[in-house]
VODREN-659876 format. One record per residue (C-alpha): x, y, z; residue number from 1. Coordinates in nm, 2 decimals. Example, Ala and Ser with C-alpha at 12.3 -4.5 7.8 and 13.67 -1.06 7.14 Angstrom:
2
((1.23, -0.45, 0.78), 1)
((1.37, -0.11, 0.71), 2)
This chain:
66
((-1.83, -6.36, 17.05), 1)
((-1.91, -6.07, 17.28), 2)
((-1.64, -5.85, 17.42), 3)
((-1.58, -5.91, 17.80), 4)
((-1.51, -5.65, 18.05), 5)
((-1.22, -5.70, 18.29), 6)
((-1.47, -5.78, 18.57), 7)
((-1.64, -6.04, 18.37), 8)
((-1.31, -6.20, 18.26), 9)
((-1.20, -6.23, 18.63), 10)
((-1.53, -6.38, 18.72), 11)
((-1.52, -6.63, 18.43), 12)
((-1.16, -6.73, 18.53), 13)
((-1.27, -6.79, 18.89), 14)
((-1.56, -7.00, 18.77), 15)
((-1.34, -7.21, 18.54), 16)
((-1.09, -7.27, 18.82), 17)
((-1.38, -7.41, 19.04), 18)
((-1.51, -7.63, 18.76), 19)
((-1.16, -7.77, 18.70), 20)
((-1.11, -7.84, 19.06), 21)
((-1.44, -8.03, 19.07), 22)
((-1.35, -8.23, 18.77), 23)
((-1.00, -8.31, 18.90), 24)
((-1.13, -8.45, 19.23), 25)
((-1.44, -8.61, 19.08), 26)
((-1.68, -8.44, 19.31), 27)
((-2.05, -8.49, 19.24), 28)
((-2.29, -8.21, 19.19), 29)
((-2.48, -8.11, 19.51), 30)
((-2.83, -8.25, 19.52), 31)
((-3.12, -8.12, 19.71), 32)
((-3.24, -8.41, 19.93), 33)
((-3.47, -8.21, 20.16), 34)
((-3.73, -8.15, 19.88), 35)
((-3.74, -8.52, 19.79), 36)
((-3.78, -8.65, 20.15), 37)
((-4.00, -8.38, 20.29), 38)
((-4.38, -8.42, 20.28), 39)
((-4.57, -8.13, 20.13), 40)
((-4.81, -8.11, 20.43), 41)
((-4.72, -8.09, 20.79), 42)
((-4.79, -8.36, 21.05), 43)
((-5.04, -8.14, 21.23), 44)
((-5.26, -8.11, 20.91), 45)
((-5.23, -8.49, 20.85), 46)
((-5.35, -8.56, 21.21), 47)
((-5.64, -8.31, 21.18), 48)
((-5.76, -8.44, 20.85), 49)
((-5.73, -8.80, 20.97), 50)
((-5.92, -8.71, 21.29), 51)
((-6.20, -8.54, 21.09), 52)
((-6.23, -8.83, 20.85), 53)
((-6.24, -9.11, 21.10), 54)
((-6.46, -8.90, 21.34), 55)
((-6.71, -8.83, 21.05), 56)
((-6.71, -9.20, 20.97), 57)
((-6.78, -9.30, 21.33), 58)
((-7.06, -9.05, 21.36), 59)
((-7.22, -9.17, 21.04), 60)
((-7.21, -9.53, 21.18), 61)
((-7.36, -9.42, 21.50), 62)
((-7.64, -9.24, 21.31), 63)
((-7.72, -9.55, 21.11), 64)
((-7.75, -9.78, 21.42), 65)
((-7.93, -9.55, 21.65), 66)
């Protein structure tokens, strides 16, 4: 095992105290919910793409009938 400096030892003790506290009270690990719920594309771009697709379809139908 590698030799620890006093700074590292203090940091490791601090970390271990936090871990023990978490285990003691049974806290769950924090999860990132924002990345799961959030859509990768903004509402503006969804609206713009939908408008272009539907508008293009309508224009093609008009071209076929007239």
